[in-house]
C-alpha positions in Angstrom: 264.5 65.2 -94.3 261.5 64.4 -96.5 258.6 66.9 -96.8 256.0 65.5 -99.2 254.3 68.1 -101.3 250.6 68.1 -100.9 247.7 70.3 -101.7 247.1 73.0 -99.0 243.6 74.3 -98.4 243.5 77.7 -100.0 243.4 80.5 -97.6 240.9 83.3 -98.4 242.0 86.0 -100.7 239.7 88.7 -99.4 238.3 89.7 -96.0 235.2 87.6 -96.9 237.2 84.6 -95.6 238.1 86.5 -92.4 234.7 87.5 -91.1 236.0 89.3 -88.0 238.0 91.6 -90.3 235.4 92.3 -92.9 233.7 95.1 -90.9 234.9 96.8 -87.8 232.6 96.7 -84.7 230.1 99.6 -84.6 230.2 100.8 -81.0 231.2 104.5 -81.0 231.2 104.7 -77.2 233.7 101.9 -76.9 235.8 103.4 -79.7 235.9 106.8 -78.0 237.0 105.1 -74.7 239.7 103.1 -76.5 241.1 106.2 -78.2 241.4 108.0 -74.8 243.2 105.0 -73.3 245.5 104.6 -76.3 246.4 108.3 -76.4 247.1 108.3 -72.7 249.3 105.2 -73.0 251.3 106.2 -76.1 252.3 109.6 -74.5 254.6 107.6 -72.2 256.1 105.3 -74.8 259.3 105.7 -76.9 257.2 105.2 -80.0 256.1 107.7 -82.7 252.5 107.4 -83.8 251.1 109.2 -86.8 247.5 109.6 -88.1 246.4 110.3 -91.7 245.6 113.9 -90.8 249.2 114.5 -89.7 248.5 114.4 -86.0 251.4 112.8 -84.0 251.6 111.1 -80.6 254.4 109.8 -78.5 258.1 110.4 -79.0 259.3 112.7 -81.8 260.0 110.8 -85.1 263.5 110.1 -86.2 266.7 109.1 -84.3 265.8 105.5 -84.4 262.4 105.9 -82.7 260.1 103.1 -84.1 257.2 104.6 -86.1 253.6 103.4 -86.1 251.3 104.6 -88.9 247.6 104.4 -88.2 246.0 104.4 -91.6 242.3 103.9 -90.6 241.9 105.4 -87.1 238.1 104.9 -86.9 238.3 101.2 -87.6 241.4 100.9 -85.4 239.7 102.3 -82.3 236.5 100.5 -82.9 238.4 97.2 -82.9 240.3 98.0 -79.8 237.1 99.2 -78.1 235.3 96.0 -78.9 238.0 93.4 -78.0 241.1 95.1 -76.6 244.4 93.5 -77.6 242.5 91.1 -79.9 241.3 94.1 -81.8 244.8 95.6 -81.8 246.1 92.5 -83.6 243.1 92.3 -85.9 243.7 95.9 -86.9 247.2 95.0 -88.0 245.9 92.0 -90.0 243.4 94.3 -91.7 246.0 96.8 -92.6 244.6 99.5 -90.4 248.0 100.2 -88.9 251.5 99.4 -89.9 255.0 100.0 -88.7 258.5 100.5 -90.1 259.9 98.3 -87.2 257.1 96.1 -85.9 259.2 94.6 -83.1 260.5 98.0 -82.2 256.9 99.3 -81.9 255.6 96.3 -80.0 258.4 96.0 -77.4 257.6 99.2 -75.4 254.0 98.1 -75.2 255.1 94.7 -73.9 257.4 96.4 -71.4 254.5 98.4 -69.9 251.7 96.0 -70.5 250.8 95.8 -66.8 250.0 99.5 -66.5 249.0 100.6 -70.1 245.3 100.5 -69.0 244.5 102.4 -65.8 243.9 100.1 -62.8 240.2 101.0 -62.3 239.5 100.0 -66.0 241.5 96.8 -65.7 238.9 95.6 -63.2 236.3 95.8 -65.8 238.1 93.6 -68.3 236.1 90.5 -67.5 232.9 92.4 -68.2 233.7 93.9 -71.5 236.2 91.6 -73.3 235.6 88.2 -74.9 235.9 85.0 -72.8 237.5 81.7 -73.7 235.1 79.6 -75.9 234.0 76.5 -74.0 235.0 74.3 -77.0 238.6 75.4 -76.7 239.1 73.9 -73.2 241.9 71.3 -73.3 239.8 68.3 -72.5 240.8 64.9 -74.0 238.0 65.4 -76.5 239.0 69.0 -77.5 242.8 69.0 -77.4 243.5 67.4 -80.7 241.3 70.0 -82.5 243.2 72.8 -80.7 246.6 71.4 -81.7 245.6 70.7 -85.2 244.5 74.3 -85.8 248.1 75.3 -85.5 250.4 72.4 -86.2 248.5 70.9 -89.0 248.4 74.0 -91.2 251.1 72.6 -93.5 254.5 71.0 -93.0 255.6 73.1 -96.0 254.6 76.3 -94.3 256.8 75.6 -91.2 259.7 74.4 -93.5 259.5 77.9 -95.1 261.0 79.5 -92.0 262.5 76.8 -89.7 266.0 75.5 -90.0 266.7 72.0 -91.3 266.1 70.4 -88.0 262.5 71.7 -88.1 262.8 72.7 -84.5 259.9 75.0 -83.5 261.2 76.2 -80.1 264.0 78.3 -78.7 267.5 77.5 -79.7 270.5 77.6 -77.3 273.3 79.6 -78.7 275.6 79.0 -75.8 275.5 82.4 -74.1 273.4 85.5 -74.2 276.2 87.4 -75.9 276.4 84.7 -78.6 272.6 84.8 -79.0 272.7 88.6 -79.6 274.9 88.2 -82.6 273.7 84.9 -84.0 272.8 84.7 -87.7 270.8 82.2 -89.7 273.9 80.0 -90.2 274.2 79.5 -86.4 270.6 78.4 -85.9 270.8 74.7 -86.8 273.7 74.0 -84.5 272.0 75.9 -81.7 268.9 73.9 -82.1 270.8 70.7 -81.8 272.7 72.0 -78.8 269.3 72.8 -77.1 268.1 69.3 -77.6 271.4 67.7 -76.5 271.3 69.7 -73.3 267.8 68.5 -72.5 268.8 64.9 -73.2 271.8 65.3 -71.0 269.7 66.8 -68.2 267.3 63.8 -68.4 270.3 61.4 -68.4 269.4 59.9 -71.8 272.0 57.3 -72.9 272.2 53.8 -74.3 269.2 51.7 -73.2 267.2 54.6 -71.7 263.5 54.2 -72.0 262.5 57.7 -73.0 259.0 59.3 -73.3 258.8 62.4 -75.4 255.6 64.5 -74.9 255.0 66.6 -78.0 256.9 65.2 -81.0 257.4 68.3 -83.2 258.9 67.0 -86.5 261.0 64.4 -84.9 264.5 65.9 -84.3 264.6 65.1 -80.6 263.4 61.5 -81.3 266.3 61.1 -83.8 269.0 62.5 -81.5 267.8 60.4 -78.6 267.6 57.2 -80.7 271.1 57.9 -82.1 272.3 57.8 -78.4 270.9 54.3 -78.1 267.7 55.2 -76.2 264.4 53.5 -76.9 262.1 56.4 -77.6 258.3 56.6 -77.5 257.0 60.0 -78.6 253.4 61.1 -78.5 251.7 63.9 -80.4 248.2 65.1 -81.4 249.4 66.5 -84.8 248.8 64.1 -87.7 251.0 66.2 -90.0 253.9 66.3 -87.6 253.6 62.6 -86.9 253.7 61.6 -90.5 256.8 63.6 -91.2 258.5 62.5 -88.0 258.0 58.9 -88.9 259.4 59.4 -92.4 262.5 61.0 -90.9 263.0 58.2 -88.4 262.6 55.6 -91.1 265.0 57.5 -93.4 267.6 57.5 -90.6 267.2 53.7 -90.1 266.0 54.2 -86.5 262.4 52.7 -86.6 263.5 49.9 -84.3 264.4 52.5 -81.6 261.8 55.3 -82.0 258.0 55.2 -82.4 255.5 58.1 -82.6 251.9 57.6 -81.4 248.9 59.9 -82.0 247.9 60.0 -78.4 247.0 62.5 -75.6 249.7 62.6 -72.9 247.1 61.7 -70.3 246.5 58.3 -71.9 250.2 57.2 -72.0 250.9 53.9 -70.3 254.1 52.1 -69.4 257.2 53.0 -67.3 260.1 55.3 -68.5 263.5 56.2 -67.2 263.2 59.7 -68.5 260.6 62.2 -69.9 261.5 65.1 -72.2 259.0 67.7 -73.4 259.8 70.9 -75.3 257.4 73.8 -75.2 254.4 71.6 -74.9 253.2 72.5 -71.4 252.1 75.9 -72.8 249.3 74.1 -74.7 248.0 72.1 -71.7 245.9 74.8 -70.0 246.2 76.0 -66.4 243.5 73.8 -65.0 245.3 70.7 -66.4 248.8 71.5 -65.0 248.3 69.3 -61.9 247.2 66.4 -64.2 250.2 67.0 -66.5 252.7 66.7 -63.6 250.8 63.8 -62.0 251.2 62.0 -65.4 254.9 62.6 -65.4 255.1 61.2 -61.9 253.0 58.2 -62.8 255.1 57.1 -65.8 258.5 57.8 -64.4 260.3 55.0 -62.5 261.8 55.9 -59.1 265.0 57.8 -59.7 263.7 58.9 -63.1 264.1 62.4 -64.5 262.0 64.8 -66.5 263.6 67.6 -68.6 261.2 70.3 -69.9 261.6 73.5 -71.9 258.8 75.9 -71.0 257.9 79.6 -72.0 257.0 81.6 -68.9 255.4 84.9 -67.9 255.5 86.9 -64.7 253.4 85.3 -61.9 251.4 88.4 -61.2 250.4 88.8 -64.8 249.6 85.1 -65.1 247.2 85.4 -62.2 245.8 88.8 -63.4 245.2 87.5 -66.9 243.6 84.2 -65.9 240.6 83.6 -68.1 241.5 86.4 -70.6 240.9 85.5 -74.2 243.8 86.9 -76.3 244.6 87.4 -79.9 247.1 84.5 -79.7 244.3 82.2 -78.4 242.0 83.3 -81.2 244.4 83.1 -84.1 247.4 81.1 -83.2 247.2 78.8 -80.1 243.7 78.0 -78.9 243.5 76.8 -75.4 247.0 77.7 -74.4 248.2 79.3 -71.2 251.8 80.4 -70.2 252.8 79.4 -66.7 255.1 81.4 -64.4 258.3 80.0 -63.0 256.6 80.1 -59.6 253.8 77.9 -60.9 256.4 75.5 -62.3 257.9 75.2 -58.8 254.6 75.0 -56.9 252.3 72.8 -59.0 254.6 69.8 -59.3 255.5 70.1 -55.6 251.8 70.0 -54.7 250.6 67.4 -57.2 253.5 65.0 -57.7 256.6 63.6 -56.1 258.8 65.5 -58.7 261.3 68.0 -57.4 262.8 70.8 -59.4 266.6 70.6 -59.3 267.8 72.8 -62.2 266.7 76.0 -64.0 268.3 77.5 -67.1 266.9 80.8 -68.5 267.1 81.2 -72.3 265.0 84.3 -72.9 267.6 86.2 -74.9 268.1 83.1 -77.1 264.4 82.9 -77.9 264.3 86.6 -78.9 267.0 85.9 -81.5 265.4 82.6 -82.6 262.2 84.4 -83.3 263.9 87.2 -85.2 265.6 84.7 -87.4 262.3 82.9 -88.1 260.5 86.2 -88.8 263.1 87.4 -91.2 263.1 84.0 -93.0 259.3 84.0 -93.1 259.1 87.5 -94.7 261.9 86.6 -97.1 259.9 83.6 -98.3 256.6 85.3 -98.6 256.2 84.3 -102.3 256.7 80.7 -101.4 254.2 81.0 -98.6 251.7 82.6 -101.0 252.3 79.7 -103.4 251.1 77.3 -100.7 247.8 79.1 -100.6 248.3 81.4 -97.6 247.0 84.9 -98.5 248.2 88.4 -97.5 246.0 88.5 -94.4 247.4 85.2 -93.2 250.9 86.4 -93.7 250.3 89.7 -91.8 248.8 87.5 -89.0 251.8 85.3 -88.9 254.3 88.1 -89.1 252.5 89.9 -86.2 252.6 86.6 -84.2 256.3 86.2 -84.6 257.0 89.9 -84.0 254.6 90.0 -81.0 256.4 87.0 -79.5 259.8 88.4 -80.1 258.8 91.7 -78.5 257.7 89.8 -75.4 261.2 88.3 -75.0 263.0 91.6 -75.9 261.0 93.3 -73.2 261.7 90.4 -70.8 258.0 90.1 -70.2 258.4 86.5 -71.4 261.2 84.1 -70.6 261.9 80.4 -71.4 263.5 77.9 -69.1 265.0 74.5 -69.4 264.0 72.7 -66.2 265.0 69.4 -64.7 262.8 67.5 -62.3 263.9 64.4 -60.4 261.6 61.7 -59.0 263.0 60.3 -55.7 263.9 56.6 -55.4 
């Protein structure tokens, strides 16, 4: 693996570089309403919440109860009142609340996310909360910009917390029990096992013409080419493509694997198999029919597609349609998690593909995220040396913890799915 050192654009060192954090919104009415909703919700959660004046909410402190410390309550409630969960995440980035066990605090919120806000107020969400920016829709013109904002941050940043395969998706530890006790030393093998299972599901072997949608940093390309497949991988990340090509060349596999900077909708040719790992989440709901139609178009009769996809409950997917979230704003612009129901219905309605196998790996992703988060925090000095400031690191830690909590709460899941195209 060859990660070339390169200058990284310096992240801001003060809130001046994070304009949405510099000064909390000023609406006292919304702040008052947010405080009432928050107090009502926390009273039902196994979380201890403490304010600077000594006031406490939720469960009694101690006995392993996760503890949330609100250090600047006025700013905290103004942010939530202005932008809901976006404000909740921004308040953490700004240091207006902290926690002794961030995942422990976030998990009960994730478990009860559907009813934290009273139903009558949920109906007002579209009127008071931010909407998706038009320029983040996943059109052919916009998508590369959306992808670049996350994946082109710095290859060195991702190397600071990923295992040597540079796999940025859920591992497969073999069983939920094995996942629950997995350590860092288990992660590399589990990532290779995840890839090998997908390749097996897609029937990839000597001579297979394989299309990969979403290259990552090239590990799946390498493993497929080592099997004797002829691999074409497409990505919209210039940083990932550059490193993937270096890895392929270093392995002597350039005659079997290529990586193109290309939108999946523009792919041509015919393929025996398609594999895509946690890329569908970046497609956008309105483009799911086109995504599956593309798989249908490029697969030969009798071909297979093997996908790994993060999912959310169908009712929440429908209820949250159009909602602009903290993750959209700071981590993955333009993304949308599908439900398993959608992953059954959309391809059935818009392609000839038929879903023939489903493997849930939610417990494996929770542990994968824990290992990444622990590694990221342990390497904070190295991350700072790359130019990423304290606010960025709090943002990234929150993102990893927020994601892990979703899987711990079983609000999120991840599946390996196999689709067959009839002869």
